[in-house]
N, C-alpha and C positions, 0 to 999 in steps of 0.2 A: 442495629447492625454493628458484630465486634471487629475489632482491628483486623486485619488480616495478616498473616508473616509475609514478609519480603519475600517474593518470588510465588506467593501461593496464588493459585487462579482463581478460588471463589470457595466461599463458605454459605451454606445455607442452614437458617433455621426456621424450622419449618412448624414445630408447633405453638400455640398461642402464647403459652406462658414462659416462653422463652427471656423474658426479660426478668426473670427471677432466677436467672443462672448468667454466670459470667463466662464469656469465652475467652482462653488465653492462647496465643499462637505459642507452639515449640517445634522443634525438629526432632522428628523420629529418628533416635539414633541407630535402629536398625533397617530402615527403609531409606534414609536421608530425605522423606518427605516432609513437607511442612504441616503439621496438623493443629488442631485446635483442642484444648484440654478445657473439661466442660467442669465447673465448682458454683455450687449454689451459693446464692450471697443472702440469703435469708431463710435458709431452712438449717436445721444443725445436722452437724455431720454423721450422727447416728441414724436420720432419716432418710439421707442421699442416695444408700445403696440400692435401694430399690427404684429410685427415681433415674439414677444414671443409665442404665441399660436401655430405657426408655427414650431417654436424650440422645443416644448414641443411634439408634436403630432411626430414629426422626432427623438425624443431621448427615450430610454428606462432609465429613470431617477431613478426607485426606484430598489433595489437591495435588494434580502433576506439577511437579517443580522443575522448571526451566533447567537449573544447576542439576539435577539429578537424572531427569529424562533423558533415557538412551534413544539416540538417533543414529541411526544406518544410514548411508550414503551410499548408492551402487552405480558406478557409470565406468565404461572404460576410458573415458578421459579424464585422466590426470587433472588437466587444468579445471576443468569443470567442478571435479572433487575439492581442489583446493579454494576456489573460488566461493562455492557454497558453504564449505566450511567454516571460512571466514566469515561470511556473511550471518551465519549462524552464530558463530563464536560472538560478533559483534550486537547480537540481539539476546545475549545471555543463555544461549543455548551451549553448554559447557561439557557435555557427555557426549560428543559426537565421534563416530568413526568411520572410516572411509575404506572403500572394497573396489577394488577394479574386477575382482573374479567372482561372479554369480555362485558357484560353489562355496568358496570360502565364507561369503556373504550367509548363504542359508544355513553352513555347518555354525557359524558365531550364531545366528538369529536362533536357531533351536536350542543352543546351549544357555543362551543369556536372554532371548525374549525381548528386544527392545520395544520402547514405546510407539517410536516413529521408524519410517522408512521410507528413504526417497530413491525411487529408482528410474533408470533410465530405459526405453524401451529398446531401442536398438544398439545391441551390443552383438559381438561375433558369436561367443560360445553358447549362450543361452538368450532369448530373448527377456524383454523386463515383462511379459503377460507371463511366461512360462514361471519365471523367479516369482512374481507376484501368487500363481497357483500355488506352488511347492511352500512359499511362504505360509499361505493360509493353512496348509497343513502342520508344519513346524511350530507356529508361532501365531495361532489365530487371532490374539487380542494386538498384534501390531496393526497399527494404522498407515497404510500405504499412501504416498503422493508420488504423483507419478511428473517426472520431470524430463521432458524430452524434446529431441527437435525435429520431431513430426508429428505434424499437428492434424493427422489424417482424423474424421469425424469416426470411422469406424473402430479405429483404434482406442480413441479416447471413449466411446460407447461399452465397448468390451472392457476394457480398464475399470470404468466407472461401476457397471453392472457386477463387476467381479469384487467391488467392495473398495476402489479406492475412494479416499476422501476428497482428493484434488487431483487436478490434472493442469500441468503448466507445460508450456512449451519455453525452451530455453529462449533466455532474452528477456523475460519477464520482468517486470518491475519488483525491486526488492522489497518494496512496501507490500504489494500484492502476495509474492511467495510468503514472507513472514507470516502475514494475516493469516495463510492458507495453513501454515504449519502449527500456528496456536489454534486454529479453530479446531484441526485435525488433532491435536494433544487436548483440548478440550471436551470434545466429543466422545474420549476414552474416560471422562470421571464420572 
């Protein structure tokens, strides 16, 4: 297995003769993702062009990077936003944006398509289930995590059936929440 660049979630070598190739981690300057460059260790450079496209097809080379992944937080309580942002920052999620207004959140999501969104359910202007539905329309690839004070089983079921990656009640253990965030991020790879 090749070394994985710092912050890289995972790299798979699927083809059987992968040992004939060297995988070198690097940061893609356009996407800021950690990637792997493939180079043959025992095939002449003139023979590699035909083989490289096959290798690229057989590898999942780009992994979601905590430093580059955009995480949007939506909650009407500024103290929850501050605490959640600090927690994510402490775990290496450095591209976190906070919103108290669901409409501003959806406008930014439509323009920037964040990888992850952590959404509250009970908000005065628009509830989180409606935000989740609208988010699916404007940024379908964004993974949603619900973080709410309302642990109503019917709300949980609706959110999960609508595609939420996880559902947490406020006061959840930090480690459990961070594991849910990581699992949601990894599910998009």
